LOBA-837982 format. One record per residue: x, y, z of N, C-alpha, C in turn; residue in one letter. Coordinates in steps of 0.2 Angstrom, whole numbers, padded with zeros to 4 digits, always signed. Layout:
% residues N
XYZXYZXYZA
...
***
This chain:
% residues 243
+0458+0433+0615+0464+0431+0615+0465+0424+0610M
+0459+0420+0610+0459+0414+0606+0460+0417+0598E
+0456+0422+0596+0458+0426+0590+0464+0428+0587T
+0468+0430+0594+0474+0434+0592+0479+0427+0591L
+0478+0422+0595+0482+0416+0593+0482+0413+0587K
+0475+0412+0585+0473+0410+0578+0476+0414+0573E
+0476+0421+0573+0479+0425+0569+0487+0424+0568I
+0489+0423+0573+0497+0424+0575+0499+0417+0573Y
+0496+0411+0574+0499+0405+0571+0497+0405+0563E
+0492+0407+0560+0492+0407+0553+0496+0412+0550A
+0498+0417+0553+0504+0421+0551+0510+0419+0551D
+0511+0415+0556+0518+0411+0556+0519+0407+0551V
+0513+0402+0550+0514+0397+0545+0515+0401+0537K
+0513+0407+0537+0512+0411+0531+0519+0415+0530A
+0523+0414+0535+0530+0418+0534+0529+0424+0536G
+0526+0427+0542+0525+0434+0543+0526+0435+0550R
+0531+0430+0553+0532+0431+0560+0535+0437+0562A
+0540+0439+0558+0544+0445+0558+0539+0451+0559G
+0533+0451+0557+0529+0458+0558+0525+0457+0565E
+0527+0453+0570+0524+0454+0577+0529+0456+0582Y
+0526+0459+0587+0529+0461+0593+0526+0458+0599V
+0532+0457+0603+0529+0453+0610+0528+0458+0615N
+0522+0461+0616+0518+0465+0620+0521+0464+0627A
+0522+0458+0629+0523+0457+0637+0530+0456+0638A
+0535+0458+0633+0543+0458+0633+0544+0463+0639D
+0547+0461+0644+0549+0466+0650+0555+0472+0648R
+0558+0468+0642+0564+0473+0640+0562+0476+0633D
+0556+0477+0632+0553+0480+0625+0555+0487+0625L
+0558+0490+0619+0561+0496+0619+0554+0502+0618E
+0549+0499+0615+0543+0503+0613+0540+0505+0620D
+0541+0511+0622+0538+0513+0628+0530+0513+0628G
+0527+0515+0622+0519+0515+0622+0516+0507+0623V
+0519+0503+0620+0518+0497+0619+0519+0493+0627V
+0525+0495+0630+0526+0493+0636+0522+0495+0641K
+0519+0502+0641+0515+0504+0646+0507+0502+0645D
+0506+0501+0637+0499+0497+0637+0499+0491+0640A
+0504+0487+0640+0504+0481+0644+0504+0481+0650W
+0508+0486+0654+0508+0487+0661+0501+0489+0664N
+0497+0492+0659+0491+0495+0662+0485+0490+0661T
+0487+0484+0658+0481+0479+0657+0480+0476+0663L
+0474+0475+0665+0471+0470+0671+0474+0463+0671G
+0474+0462+0677+0476+0454+0679+0473+0449+0675R
+0466+0449+0674+0462+0445+0672+0465+0445+0664K
+0466+0450+0660+0469+0449+0653+0474+0446+0652I
+0479+0447+0657+0486+0445+0657+0486+0437+0659K
+0482+0435+0664+0480+0428+0665+0477+0425+0659A
+0473+0428+0655+0469+0425+0650+0475+0424+0644D
+0479+0427+0643+0484+0429+0638+0489+0422+0640A
+0491+0422+0647+0495+0417+0648+0492+0410+0648E
+0486+0409+0649+0482+0403+0648+0481+0401+0640E
+0480+0406+0636+0480+0404+0629+0486+0403+0626V
+0493+0407+0627+0498+0406+0624+0503+0402+0628F
+0502+0400+0634+0506+0396+0637+0512+0399+0641G
+0512+0405+0641+0518+0409+0644+0516+0415+0647R
+0518+0417+0653+0518+0422+0656+0521+0429+0652S
+0526+0429+0649+0529+0434+0644+0529+0433+0638D
+0522+0431+0636+0523+0430+0628+0515+0433+0626W
+0515+0438+0622+0508+0440+0619+0510+0444+0612L
+0511+0440+0607+0513+0442+0600+0507+0445+0598P
+0508+0451+0595+0503+0455+0592+0507+0459+0586V
+0503+0458+0580+0505+0460+0574+0505+0468+0574R
+0510+0472+0572+0512+0479+0573+0505+0484+0570R
+0502+0481+0565+0497+0484+0562+0490+0483+0566D
+0491+0479+0572+0484+0478+0575+0486+0480+0582M
+0492+0483+0584+0492+0485+0592+0487+0489+0594L
+0485+0494+0590+0479+0498+0593+0473+0495+0594N
+0471+0490+0590+0466+0486+0591+0466+0481+0596D
+0472+0479+0598+0473+0473+0603+0474+0476+0609A
+0477+0482+0609+0480+0485+0617+0476+0491+0618L
+0473+0494+0612+0471+0501+0614+0475+0506+0611G
+0473+0513+0611+0475+0517+0608+0477+0523+0613Y
+0484+0525+0613+0485+0529+0619+0486+0537+0616R
+0481+0541+0620+0482+0547+0618+0487+0551+0620S
+0490+0556+0616+0497+0560+0618+0495+0564+0623S
+0499+0567+0627+0498+0571+0634+0503+0577+0632S
+0502+0583+0635+0506+0589+0634+0512+0587+0638L
+0512+0583+0643+0518+0581+0647+0523+0576+0645T
+0520+0573+0638+0526+0569+0636+0533+0569+0634D
+0535+0576+0633+0542+0577+0633+0546+0576+0639P
+0542+0576+0645+0546+0574+0651+0545+0567+0653W
+0541+0563+0649+0541+0556+0651+0544+0552+0646G
+0544+0545+0647+0547+0540+0643+0542+0536+0640K
+0534+0537+0641+0529+0533+0637+0529+0537+0631T
+0534+0537+0626+0533+0540+0619+0537+0537+0615S
+0535+0537+0608+0540+0534+0602+0546+0540+0601R
+0545+0547+0605+0550+0551+0602+0556+0550+0605W
+0562+0551+0601+0568+0551+0604+0569+0554+0608S
+0575+0552+0613+0577+0557+0619+0580+0564+0616E
+0582+0564+0610+0584+0570+0607+0578+0575+0606G
+0572+0572+0603+0566+0576+0602+0563+0579+0608T
+0563+0574+0613+0561+0576+0620+0564+0582+0623R
+0571+0581+0623+0575+0586+0626+0574+0593+0623E
+0574+0592+0617+0573+0600+0612+0565+0602+0613A
+0561+0599+0614+0554+0601+0616+0554+0603+0623M
+0558+0600+0627+0557+0602+0634+0562+0609+0634R
+0566+0610+0631+0570+0616+0630+0565+0622+0628G
+0563+0620+0622+0557+0626+0618+0552+0627+0624T
+0549+0622+0627+0544+0624+0631+0545+0628+0637L
+0551+0627+0640+0554+0630+0645+0555+0637+0645E
+0559+0638+0638+0560+0645+0636+0554+0650+0636V
+0548+0646+0633+0542+0650+0631+0538+0649+0637M
+0538+0645+0644+0534+0645+0649+0537+0646+0655M
+0544+0646+0655+0548+0646+0661+0549+0639+0664G
+0553+0639+0669+0556+0633+0672+0550+0628+0675E
+0545+0631+0676+0539+0627+0678+0533+0625+0672K
+0537+0625+0667+0532+0623+0661+0529+0616+0662A
+0532+0612+0665+0528+0605+0666+0523+0606+0670Y
+0524+0609+0676+0518+0610+0681+0512+0613+0679Q
+0514+0619+0674+0508+0623+0671+0505+0619+0666R
+0509+0615+0662+0506+0611+0657+0501+0605+0659L
+0503+0602+0665+0499+0596+0668+0494+0600+0670A
+0494+0607+0675+0487+0610+0677+0483+0611+0672R
+0486+0614+0666+0480+0615+0661+0477+0610+0659F
+0481+0604+0656+0478+0597+0654+0472+0595+0659E
+0475+0595+0665+0470+0592+0671+0464+0597+0671G
+0464+0603+0670+0458+0607+0670+0454+0606+0664G
+0457+0605+0659+0454+0603+0651+0450+0597+0652A
+0453+0592+0656+0450+0585+0656+0444+0586+0661Q
+0446+0589+0666+0439+0590+0672+0433+0593+0668D
+0435+0599+0663+0430+0603+0659+0426+0598+0655L
+0430+0593+0652+0426+0589+0647+0422+0583+0651I
+0424+0582+0657+0422+0577+0661+0415+0580+0664S
+0415+0586+0664+0409+0590+0668+0403+0590+0662Y
+0407+0592+0657+0401+0592+0650+0398+0586+0649A
+0403+0580+0649+0400+0573+0649+0394+0571+0653K
+0395+0574+0659+0391+0572+0665+0384+0575+0664T
+0385+0581+0662+0379+0586+0660+0375+0582+0655T
+0379+0580+0649+0375+0576+0644+0371+0571+0646I
+0375+0567+0650+0372+0561+0652+0366+0562+0657V
+0366+0566+0661+0360+0568+0666+0354+0570+0661V
+0356+0574+0656+0350+0577+0652+0347+0570+0648R
+0353+0565+0646+0349+0560+0642+0345+0555+0647S
+0347+0555+0654+0342+0551+0657+0336+0554+0658L
+0335+0561+0660+0329+0565+0660+0325+0563+0654V
+0328+0565+0647+0323+0563+0642+0321+0555+0642V
+0326+0550+0643+0324+0544+0643+0319+0542+0647A
+0320+0545+0654+0313+0543+0659+0307+0546+0657L
+0307+0552+0653+0300+0555+0650+0298+0550+0645D
+0303+0546+0642+0300+0541+0636+0298+0536+0640N
+0301+0533+0645+0298+0527+0648+0290+0529+0650I
+0290+0534+0654+0283+0536+0655+0278+0536+0650F
+0279+0540+0645+0276+0541+0639+0274+0533+0636S
+0279+0530+0636+0278+0523+0632+0273+0518+0636N
+0274+0519+0644+0269+0515+0648+0263+0518+0647G
+0261+0524+0647+0255+0527+0646+0252+0524+0640L
+0255+0524+0635+0254+0523+0628+0251+0516+0628H
+0255+0511+0632+0253+0504+0632+0247+0503+0635L
+0245+0506+0642+0240+0506+0646+0234+0508+0642M
+0234+0514+0637+0229+0515+0633+0227+0510+0628L
+0233+0506+0627+0231+0500+0622+0228+0494+0625R
+0228+0495+0632+0224+0489+0636+0230+0485+0640G
+0236+0486+0639+0242+0482+0642+0243+0484+0648I
+0242+0479+0654+0243+0482+0660+0250+0484+0663D
+0253+0488+0667+0260+0490+0668+0264+0484+0671P
+0262+0479+0673+0266+0473+0675+0269+0470+0668V
+0263+0468+0664+0266+0465+0657+0269+0469+0654N
+0268+0475+0653+0271+0481+0650+0279+0481+0652G
+0280+0480+0658+0286+0482+0661+0292+0475+0659F
+0287+0469+0659+0291+0464+0658+0293+0463+0650K
+0289+0466+0646+0289+0467+0639+0296+0471+0637G
+0296+0478+0641+0301+0482+0640+0309+0478+0642M
+0307+0475+0647+0314+0472+0650+0316+0467+0646R
+0313+0463+0642+0314+0458+0637+0318+0461+0632S
+0315+0466+0629+0316+0470+0623+0325+0474+0625K
+0324+0476+0631+0331+0478+0633+0337+0473+0633F
+0335+0467+0635+0340+0462+0635+0341+0459+0628V
+0337+0460+0624+0338+0458+0617+0342+0465+0613E
+0341+0471+0614+0345+0476+0611+0352+0476+0615I
+0353+0475+0621+0360+0474+0622+0363+0468+0620T
+0360+0462+0619+0363+0456+0616+0365+0458+0608Q
+0360+0462+0605+0360+0463+0597+0367+0469+0597Y
+0368+0473+0602+0374+0478+0602+0381+0474+0603V
+0380+0469+0608+0386+0464+0609+0388+0461+0602E
+0383+0458+0599+0384+0454+0593+0387+0458+0587N
+0384+0465+0587+0387+0470+0581+0395+0471+0583Q
+0396+0472+0590+0403+0474+0592+0408+0468+0590E
+0406+0462+0591+0410+0457+0589+0410+0455+0581K
+0405+0457+0578+0405+0456+0571+0411+0461+0567I
+0409+0468+0570+0414+0473+0568+0421+0471+0569I
+0423+0468+0575+0430+0467+0577+0432+0461+0573R
+0428+0456+0572+0429+0450+0567+0431+0452+0560M
+0426+0457+0557+0427+0459+0550+0434+0462+0550K
+0436+0466+0555+0442+0469+0554+0448+0465+0555A
+0447+0459+0558+0453+0455+0559+0453+0450+0552D
+0447+0450+0548+0447+0447+0542+0449+0450+0537L
+0448+0458+0537+0450+0462+0533+0458+0463+0533A
+0461+0463+0539+0469+0464+0540+0473+0457+0537S
+0469+0452+0536+0472+0445+0534+0471+0445+0526G
+0474+0440+0523+0473+0438+0515+0466+0435+0514D
+0462+0433+0520+0455+0430+0519+0455+0423+0517G
+0462+0420+0518+0462+0414+0516+0464+0409+0522Q
+0463+0402+0522+0465+0398+0528+0459+0397+0533G
+0461+0393+0537+0457+0390+0543+0454+0395+0548V
+0458+0400+0549+0457+0406+0554+0452+0410+0550A
+0453+0411+0544+0448+0416+0540+0441+0412+0540A
+0440+0405+0539+0435+0402+0539+0431+0402+0544Q
+0434+0402+0550+0432+0401+0557+0428+0409+0558R
+0432+0414+0555+0430+0421+0557+0423+0421+0553L
+0423+0420+0547+0418+0420+0542+0411+0415+0546R
+0413+0409+0549+0407+0406+0552+0404+0409+0558A
+0409+0412+0562+0406+0416+0568+0403+0422+0566R
+0404+0426+0561+0401+0432+0558+0394+0428+0556I
+0393+0423+0553+0387+0422+0550+0383+0420+0556W
+0386+0416+0560+0382+0413+0566+0379+0420+0570S
+0383+0425+0572+0381+0430+0575+0376+0434+0571L
+0376+0434+0564+0371+0439+0560+0365+0434+0560E
+0365+0428+0560+0359+0423+0560+0356+0426+0567D
+0359+0425+0572+0356+0426+0579+0352+0433+0579A
+0355+0439+0576+0352+0445+0576+0346+0445+0573N
+0346+0441+0566+0340+0441+0561+0334+0438+0565A
+0335+0433+0570+0330+0429+0572+0326+0433+0579K
+0330+0439+0581+0327+0442+0587+0321+0446+0585M
+0316+0446+0590+0310+0449+0588+0311+0456+0588S
+0315+0459+0589+0317+0467+0588+0319+0469+0581I
+0321+0463+0577+0323+0465+0570+0320+0468+0565K
+0313+0468+0566+0309+0472+0561+0310+0480+0564P
+0310+0481+0570+0310+0487+0572+0317+0490+0570L
+0322+0488+0570+0329+0489+0569+0329+0491+0561I
+0326+0487+0557+0325+0487+0550+0322+0493+0548D
+0317+0495+0552+0313+0500+0552+0316+0507+0554A
+0322+0506+0556+0325+0513+0559+0323+0515+0565G
+0321+0510+0569+0318+0512+0576+0323+0510+0582E
+0331+0509+0579+0335+0507+0585+0335+0510+0590F
+0336+0518+0590+0336+0523+0596+0330+0521+0600N
+0325+0522+0597+0319+0520+0602+0319+0515+0607T
+0320+0509+0604+0320+0503+0608+0327+0502+0612I
+0332+0507+0611+0338+0506+0614+0339+0511+0621S
+0334+0515+0621+0334+0521+0626+0333+0518+0633E
+0337+0521+0638+0336+0520+0644+0338+0514+0647S
+0344+0510+0646+0348+0505+0649+0349+0508+0656L
+0346+0505+0660+0348+0506+0667+0353+0502+0670T
+0356+0503+0677+0361+0498+0678+0357+0491+0679E
+0351+0490+0681+0348+0485+0682+0348+0481+0674E
+0346+0484+0670+0345+0481+0664+0353+0478+0662D
+0358+0482+0664+0365+0479+0663+0366+0473+0666L
+0364+0473+0672+0364+0467+0676+0361+0462+0673A
+0355+0461+0670+0352+0457+0667+0356+0455+0661V
+0360+0459+0657+0364+0457+0651+0369+0453+0654R
+0372+0454+0660+0379+0451+0663+0376+0444+0665G
+0369+0442+0666+0367+0436+0668+0365+0436+0676G
+0365+0442+0679+0363+0442+0686+0356+0443+0687A
+0354+0439+0692+0346+0439+0694+0344+0445+0697S
+0338+0447+0696+0335+0453+0699+0330+0451+0705L
***
């Protein structure tokens, strides 16, 4: 939110206020943006109110809407709904065409088909995850055996793996932040205080990544090897919870 505010204030000073949309406007005509705002969690809305000082104000530049609010995938049932940028005339024409092709129950049939396709994709994803876990567990046991053969006892080996897991999750977090900030930097003119702050944050995160003990392994192309098998306990460590 702080970054959005910094970009907004810099753009207002540059005379680009007309490029912004108030995503929190209850009377917004853009159904897609309105739906995105309605689906945001309470914490995000509370953060927006705290940062911008108003409960009904979240200015987002039009070319950054997908980055700030997320991208909404189209649905086969969009012609019957209002969460779309299609005009009413277009939706009516599509409804008529689909009902001629599929009958009066076109909406129900399309909804069932789409739900079935989503369930199938979800099943495939679950299968992939399960297989990934099996492979990951095999790798853990193999790594543990390798360390024992090197004279490292299981307790110290486990502690060492856990510390590397913590580092790799922090590295991933930092990389995600760097990518987002570079995108914000590229979307502007690269000038002003906001751009300087973004560059400073990027440099700080890159410097933190370079000081990690896993950096030589990452440089050697071993990222996948050291990032495998992140369990729920590992994610808890990443979030600061104690085990």
